[in-house]
C-alpha positions in Angstrom: 51.8 91.9 73.3 51.1 90.2 69.7 49.6 86.7 70.5 46.1 88.2 71.2 43.2 89.2 69.1 44.0 92.8 69.6 47.8 93.2 69.7 49.1 96.0 72.1 52.3 98.0 72.1 54.1 100.0 74.8 57.0 102.4 73.9 60.2 103.5 75.9 62.5 106.4 74.9 66.0 105.9 76.2 65.6 105.2 79.9 62.1 106.8 80.2 59.2 104.8 81.7 57.0 102.9 79.6 54.1 104.4 77.8 50.5 103.4 78.1 49.7 100.4 75.8 48.2 101.2 72.5 46.4 98.9 69.7 47.9 98.1 66.4 44.5 98.0 64.9 44.2 101.7 64.5 45.4 101.9 61.0 45.7 105.2 59.1 45.1 107.4 62.2 47.5 110.1 63.5 47.8 109.6 67.3 49.9 111.0 70.2 51.6 109.1 73.3 53.7 110.4 76.1 56.4 108.8 78.2 57.9 110.4 81.4 61.8 110.7 81.2 63.9 111.4 84.3 65.8 114.3 83.0 63.7 115.5 80.0 60.2 115.4 81.6 57.3 114.6 79.5 58.3 113.4 75.9 55.5 113.4 73.4 55.6 111.5 70.3 53.4 111.3 67.2 52.9 108.0 65.6 50.6 106.4 62.9 50.2 102.7 61.9 49.9 101.4 58.3 50.0 98.2 56.2 53.4 97.5 54.7 53.5 98.0 50.9 53.3 95.1 48.5 53.0 91.4 49.4 53.7 91.8 53.0 50.6 94.0 53.5 48.6 91.0 54.9 51.3 90.2 57.4 53.1 93.3 58.5 52.0 96.6 60.1 54.5 99.6 60.1 54.5 101.9 63.1 56.2 105.3 62.4 57.3 107.5 65.3 58.0 111.3 65.0 58.6 114.2 67.6 55.3 115.7 68.6 56.7 119.2 68.0 59.5 120.4 65.5 60.6 124.0 65.1 62.1 125.0 61.7 64.2 128.2 61.7 64.3 129.8 58.3 65.7 133.1 59.5 69.4 133.8 59.1 70.0 134.2 62.6 69.6 131.7 65.6 66.1 131.7 67.2 65.4 131.2 70.9 62.4 129.2 71.9 60.6 129.7 75.2 57.6 128.3 76.7 55.1 130.8 78.5 54.2 128.8 81.7 52.1 131.5 83.0 51.5 135.3 82.7 54.7 136.1 84.4 57.1 133.0 84.1 58.7 131.8 81.1 61.0 128.7 80.6 63.8 128.6 77.9 63.6 125.4 75.7 66.3 125.6 73.2 68.2 127.7 70.6 67.7 126.7 66.9 70.7 127.6 64.5 69.8 129.4 61.3 68.2 127.3 58.4 68.0 124.2 60.8 65.1 122.2 62.5 65.0 120.9 66.0 62.5 118.7 67.9 61.4 120.1 71.3 59.3 119.0 74.3 57.0 121.1 76.5 56.6 120.9 80.2 53.5 118.7 81.1 51.6 120.9 83.5 51.8 124.3 81.9 50.2 126.3 79.2 51.3 125.3 75.8 52.3 128.7 74.8 55.4 129.5 73.0 57.4 132.7 72.6 60.2 133.3 70.0 63.3 135.7 70.2 65.6 136.2 67.3 69.3 136.0 68.5 70.7 139.9 68.8 68.9 142.9 69.6 65.3 141.7 69.7 62.7 141.0 72.3 60.4 138.0 72.7 57.2 137.7 70.6 53.8 137.7 72.4 53.0 134.0 73.3 51.0 131.8 71.0 49.4 128.3 71.3 51.4 125.7 69.8 48.9 122.9 69.7 46.5 124.9 67.3 47.1 124.6 63.7 47.1 128.1 62.4 48.9 130.9 60.8 50.5 133.6 63.0 51.9 136.8 62.4 54.1 137.9 65.2 55.5 141.3 66.0 59.1 141.3 67.3 60.1 144.5 68.8 63.8 145.7 68.4 65.4 145.8 71.8 68.2 148.4 70.9 69.0 150.2 67.8 72.3 148.6 67.1 71.5 145.1 65.6 75.1 143.8 66.2 75.2 144.8 69.9 78.1 147.1 69.6 79.8 148.2 72.8 77.9 151.1 74.3 79.5 154.5 74.4 78.2 154.9 78.0 80.3 151.7 78.9 79.2 148.6 80.3 78.1 150.1 83.3 77.6 153.8 84.2 76.3 155.9 86.9 73.5 158.5 86.6 74.1 161.4 88.9 71.0 163.4 89.9 72.3 166.8 91.6 70.4 168.4 94.2 70.2 171.8 92.5 68.6 170.5 89.3 66.7 173.2 87.5 65.4 172.2 83.9 62.5 173.8 82.4 61.6 170.7 80.2 60.7 169.1 83.6 57.8 170.7 85.4 58.5 168.8 88.4 60.8 166.1 89.3 59.9 162.8 88.1 62.4 160.2 87.4 60.3 158.7 84.8 61.5 155.0 84.9 59.2 152.1 84.3 60.9 148.9 85.6 60.3 145.1 85.3 62.2 142.0 86.5 64.0 140.0 83.7 62.7 136.6 82.6 65.0 134.7 85.1 64.1 137.4 87.8 67.9 138.1 88.2 67.8 141.8 87.6 65.8 145.0 87.6 65.5 146.4 83.9 64.2 149.4 82.4 60.8 148.7 80.6 59.9 152.1 79.4 61.0 155.8 79.9 58.3 158.3 80.3 58.5 161.3 78.0 59.4 164.8 79.4 60.8 163.4 82.7 64.3 163.6 84.0 65.3 160.3 82.6 64.2 161.1 79.3 65.7 164.8 79.0 68.7 164.5 81.0 70.2 160.9 81.0 71.2 158.3 78.5 69.2 155.7 80.2 67.9 153.2 77.4 65.2 150.6 77.4 66.6 147.2 78.5 69.3 148.8 80.8 69.9 147.0 84.2 69.6 148.9 87.4 72.4 147.8 89.8 72.6 150.3 92.6 70.4 152.9 94.1 72.6 155.5 96.2 75.4 152.8 96.4 73.1 150.2 97.7 73.3 147.1 95.5 70.2 145.4 94.1 71.8 142.1 93.8 69.6 139.5 95.5 67.0 142.2 96.1 63.3 141.4 95.2 61.5 143.8 92.8 59.3 145.5 95.6 62.2 146.2 97.8 63.9 147.7 94.7 61.0 149.9 93.9 61.0 151.1 97.6 64.6 152.1 97.5 63.9 154.1 94.4 60.8 155.8 96.0 62.8 156.6 99.2 65.3 158.3 97.2 63.0 160.4 95.1 61.4 161.5 98.5 64.8 162.4 100.0 65.5 164.3 96.8 62.2 166.5 96.7 61.9 166.8 100.4 65.6 167.4 101.7 67.6 168.0 98.4 69.6 165.0 98.6 71.2 163.9 95.4 70.4 160.5 93.9 73.0 158.2 92.2 71.7 155.2 90.0 74.2 152.8 88.5 73.1 150.8 85.5 74.5 148.1 83.2 73.9 148.9 79.7 71.5 146.6 77.5 74.4 146.0 75.1 76.5 144.4 78.0 73.5 142.5 79.2 73.0 141.0 75.8 76.3 140.0 75.2 76.4 138.3 78.7 73.2 136.4 77.5 74.8 135.2 74.4 77.8 133.8 76.3 75.8 131.7 78.5 
């Protein structure tokens, strides 16, 4: 609306809804507006209003729009961007090629925390606030020793057989020693850590990041995390009580990472 004492504007991005109206009288102030998009969710834009240069300054105002958030990847490898929605859930946003920049948008009703993950054998960084102007130094742990994700000598999938007559002086009492977690899409049960001086650390090639597929022939596909833990505990009890062997089938972390790259 231009023919009033205080001109008002609304903005539409592609086929989004219209934004709330804003005044053209706010000169020289950086502002933010948002519009609801059917497929992209909430789109936030930064904008500023200034007078046109030269002779037109008394008649024309210039409105400049920019994305609210832009990520600049100066690494020599692709960089994956995630939004940490809460303590246990993350949402992938996009992957940024090396030496490139990309605008991105966040979910409206969620924490404005980001996590980064360089492509290859690297874990995600701890979350950090994206709407706070600050310098962050982020630790990026390596997921596996091989940065090129070569094929594992264990094979893409392998089975760990724990015989009933195990006698190993390095293990004072039987303890499998696997700490597990679900992956970020909750599609699998993944090795988070291996406890030192336990069976998994002393006698097997199980590696952090490997995915547990089966327990004694029972698949963990479409099995929730607590049920999977119960199956492992039952197998360990049967081993110590009755001497029943344990068979665990894994997918190597190298195979998992190659699968993620191809998605």
